[in-house]
C-alpha positions, 0 to 999 in steps of 0.5 A: 425294489422298494416302494419309494424307489420308482423307475422310468424308461428312456429310449434311444434309436442308434445305428450299429456303429453307435451302440457301444458309445451310447452304452458307455455314455449311459453307464457313465451317467450312473443312474441306469438300472437296466439296459435293453437292446432291441433290433429293428423288429422290436425284438430284445436281443440283449438285456443286462442289469447295471448294479451300483459300483459295476466298473471296468472288469465287470463290464468288459464282457458286456462291452464285448457282447455289445460290440458283437451286436454292433457288428451285426446290427444296423438299427437298434433301440436302446431302452434304459430303465432309470431309477428316480428319487 
């Protein structure tokens, strides 16, 4: 990351059945660098980087893993690291 590239973080509290939809929405926005999913105890259960141009087949394993988490989780926090500037 260069000196001129700054990041910010945004958090979303979601229930297990909303996780996948929210992750897809975040990816569609296109300015996220990293996504972290934490459980209700604030423990990181998944973290993955998003690169420019990551599409379809590249994200399929991520969506599968997020779907598995959604089946097990009740309440989660999604932390999105975004690039600014």
